Each structure stands twice: as structure tokens, then as C-alpha cells.
Backbone bond lengths (Angstrom), bond angles and torsions (degrees), N, CA, C in turn:
res aa  C-N    CA-C-N  psi(-1)  N-CA   C-N-CA  omega(-1)  CA-C   N-CA-C  phi
1 L - - - 1.442 - - 1.518 109.71 -
2 I 1.306 115.42 146.48 1.462 121.53 174.99 1.523 107.17 -121.75
3 Y 1.320 116.16 129.76 1.453 121.59 177.86 1.515 109.50 -112.56
4 D 1.322 116.33 135.75 1.462 122.73 174.96 1.523 106.02 -104.40
5 I 1.322 116.52 111.58 1.462 120.71 -175.79 1.518 110.07 -122.09
6 H 1.319 116.29 160.10 1.463 122.10 179.62 1.525 108.97 -131.17
7 F 1.318 115.92 124.04 1.461 122.38 174.62 1.519 107.75 -128.01
8 E 1.317 117.73 129.58 1.464 120.45 175.44 1.521 111.09 -60.65
9 S 1.338 116.82 -34.31 1.467 120.61 -174.81 1.523 113.49 -70.03
10 L 1.326 118.98 -15.25 1.463 120.64 -176.17 1.521 112.48 -60.23
11 R 1.301 117.78 -30.36 1.460 119.65 179.83 1.521 111.31 -76.08
12 D 1.323 117.45 -23.15 1.461 121.01 -177.08 1.524 112.64 -84.10
13 H 1.327 117.91 -45.21 1.468 122.32 -174.98 1.528 110.74 -141.68
14 P 1.330 118.90 64.31 1.469 119.33 -175.57 1.524 113.89 -61.94
15 E 1.333 117.80 -32.82 1.467 119.93 179.91 1.524 111.09 -64.56
16 K 1.335 116.37 -42.44 1.468 120.69 179.13 1.528 110.93 -66.92
17 D 1.340 116.29 -40.86 1.463 119.79 179.46 1.524 111.05 -65.64
18 H 1.334 117.35 -38.72 1.464 121.29 176.47 1.530 109.99 -60.03
19 E 1.327 117.35 -46.10 1.468 121.25 -179.24 1.523 111.69 -62.29
20 K 1.334 117.22 -40.09 1.468 120.21 178.58 1.530 110.82 -64.98
21 L 1.326 116.49 -46.50 1.461 120.51 -176.52 1.519 112.60 -69.28
22 I 1.329 118.04 -39.60 1.462 121.57 -174.87 1.535 111.54 -68.16
23 H 1.332 117.13 -19.59 1.464 120.73 179.60 1.530 113.46 -92.87
24 I 1.328 117.98 3.93 1.462 121.39 174.39 1.527 107.45 -77.74
25 P 1.334 118.05 127.52 1.467 119.82 179.93 1.532 111.42 -53.93
26 G 1.320 115.79 130.20 1.460 121.78 179.95 1.512 114.52 97.08
27 V 1.333 117.35 -18.36 1.467 120.22 177.88 1.521 108.22 -81.02
28 L 1.327 116.37 120.90 1.460 121.17 -179.16 1.523 112.17 -95.26
29 E 1.319 117.02 -34.15 1.460 121.24 -178.78 1.517 108.42 -159.11
30 T 1.346 116.64 155.23 1.458 120.21 -179.77 1.516 112.93 -100.20
31 G 1.321 118.00 -24.93 1.456 120.03 -175.93 1.514 112.53 83.86
32 F 1.336 117.17 7.35 1.463 120.00 174.95 1.523 107.68 -74.42
33 F 1.290 117.79 134.28 1.457 121.83 178.23 1.523 108.40 -105.87
34 L 1.322 115.78 67.75 1.462 121.52 -175.36 1.522 110.19 -73.70
35 G 1.335 115.97 125.53 1.452 121.52 177.72 1.518 114.65 80.19
36 F 1.336 118.48 5.73 1.460 121.43 -177.85 1.525 113.41 -101.91
37 A 1.321 118.03 -30.24 1.464 120.45 -171.98 1.522 111.56 -121.09
38 G 1.318 115.63 142.71 1.458 121.18 174.76 1.516 111.98 -91.49
39 R 1.343 115.69 -16.69 1.460 121.24 -179.88 1.523 108.52 -146.22
40 V 1.343 116.10 142.90 1.464 121.47 178.11 1.525 107.62 -125.13
41 L 1.324 116.49 133.04 1.459 122.16 175.82 1.524 107.49 -107.77
42 V 1.340 116.14 124.57 1.464 121.39 -177.02 1.523 108.52 -116.48
43 G 1.341 116.84 115.66 1.461 121.56 177.93 1.520 110.90 -78.10
44 K 1.319 116.20 135.02 1.464 122.36 -179.04 1.530 109.95 -105.72
45 E 1.322 116.24 163.42 1.464 121.69 -178.11 1.524 112.85 -57.60
46 G 1.308 118.36 -39.30 1.463 121.99 -176.76 1.518 113.93 -78.90
47 G 1.329 117.76 1.55 1.457 121.23 179.41 1.518 114.19 96.12
48 T 1.339 117.35 -3.02 1.460 119.66 177.13 1.523 109.88 -81.29
49 I 1.314 115.12 163.84 1.463 121.06 -179.57 1.519 109.17 -128.11
50 D 1.335 116.87 128.25 1.465 122.30 173.01 1.519 108.20 -90.65
51 H 1.327 116.41 138.23 1.464 122.34 176.90 1.523 107.77 -110.27
52 W 1.328 116.99 116.00 1.470 122.24 178.76 1.514 108.60 -109.05
53 T 1.332 116.00 135.52 1.470 120.32 175.70 1.502 110.23 -123.53
């Protein structure tokens, strides 16, 4: 199963959130690309795109 979740805190401390989630029994991976990207594009429901750096 793949879950698409949204947490406001992910932008503040993604490394800590990854560590918390990865230690939940049954969670194999979070899909966080920590240290890989200089920019993230996030598609929104209304068709807009957020640019995170």
C-alpha cells in the first residue's frame, strides 16, 4: 500500500519525521528524498504548483 499524507511539520524537520515514520512497524520506506534535491515541486488540487527550495 502507498499512502499520500500531508504534515505541516515536514517542512520544518523532515529528517526527524522520517526517523519517526520509518520506525513504525510495517513501514518500509517514507519516500522522503533527503539530501537529493535542491528544489521540490508540489502539485496542488487546484492545479497550482508550490516551489520549495
